[in-house]
Every structure is written in C-alpha cells, then in structure tokens.
N, C-alpha and C positions, 0 to 999 in steps of 0.2 A: 447399747441397745445391749439388756440382760437376756438370759437363757432361761427358757420354761422349763420347770421343773415336774411339770403336769404330767402324768401317766395317761398314754392314748387307749381313748376307753374304747377303740375298736378292738384293740388287741390284748386288754385288762382281762381275764377271768376269773372266776370263782370255784371253789372244788364243794361238789355235792358230794359227800360221805352218808349212806343209810346204812342203819342199823336196825334189826330186830332180831327175833327169838331165833330164827331158822335161817337166816342170810344176812349178807352184807354187800355193799356195793358204792362205785365211786363213778361221778359224773362229771367233767369239765364242763362249765357252762359260762356265760356271756350275762346272765339273770334269770333268779328263779321267781315264781309268784306263789307264793304261800298262803291259804287262809287257816287263819285264828280265830277261835269265837269272838272278838272284837269285829273282822275284817280281813280283808285280802292286802296283800303287802308285798313289793317287789324289793327282792333284794340283788344288790350287782357290787363291783367291786368297791373296796371303802367305805361298805355299809359299817354304820355303828352297830358295836356289840350287842347283841338281843338274845333274850330268850322269851320264847314265844311257844304258847301250847299248838298244837298244827289239831284241828277242826275232824273230828272222826269223820270217815266218807268222802274228804275233800280231793279235789284235782291237783297235786301238784303240777305245775307248769314248768318247763325252763328253754332256754335257747342255748344251741351248743354254738361254738367259737365260728361254726361253717355257716351260720343263719337258720339251722334248721331245727322246727321246735320238736320236743318229746314232752309226755306227760306220764304221770302213774299216780293210781290212786292212791289214799297213804290212810291208814287204819285209824289215824288216829297218832299222836305223840307229842314230844319237844322238841324244838327246834333251836339249836345253839348257833349262834351266827358270832364269829371271832377270828378276823387276821383270813377275809376272803376265804373260810373255809366255814360251810354249812353243814353240821352234824344233826340228821334228822334221826331220833330215836323214836323208832315206829313201835307203836304197839302190836302184840301178835294178833292174829285172827282167830277168833276160836270158833 
C-alpha cells in the first residue's frame, strides 16, 4: 500500500498580509474570500498563483484556523496570491 502525500487540509493555512499607506498587518487563515470586479473568489492553501483587483468597498472575509470568522472592508487594491501567501495592497482612504 502506498503512502499518501496529500497535505491535511484541516491544518493547512495561508497567510494574509495587508499593506496600505498607513499600516500593515498579518493574519493566518484557513481560507479567505475576496471580491474582485469580476466576482467573488475563495483562496485556500495550494491556490493557483493569481493577481486580481479588489473591488473598492468590498468586505474581505476569512476563517481563522480555529474556525472563527473575521472580516474587514477593503477600500480597493490589488491581491497577489503566491505560495500560500496573499498580499493585499490596499488603496489609502482619502
């Protein structure tokens, strides 16, 4: 019998790094939902490398590894997804 090389999806996480003119932050999550101009999409561990715009005024929703959900309003910006890291470069609020 061969051994499985799959990652346990219950323990796999992604890192959400936020950057704006005035602040930055980091959140560990099981998944994150982002609203782009072409619709919502969900990012989890192992997601394909992607670059997308973030729709201004949208709510970014994420689930922490412990199951609790959180969210924040994004003033718009750019999402860069690569190697289980999501970099959210957010517009500054004027």
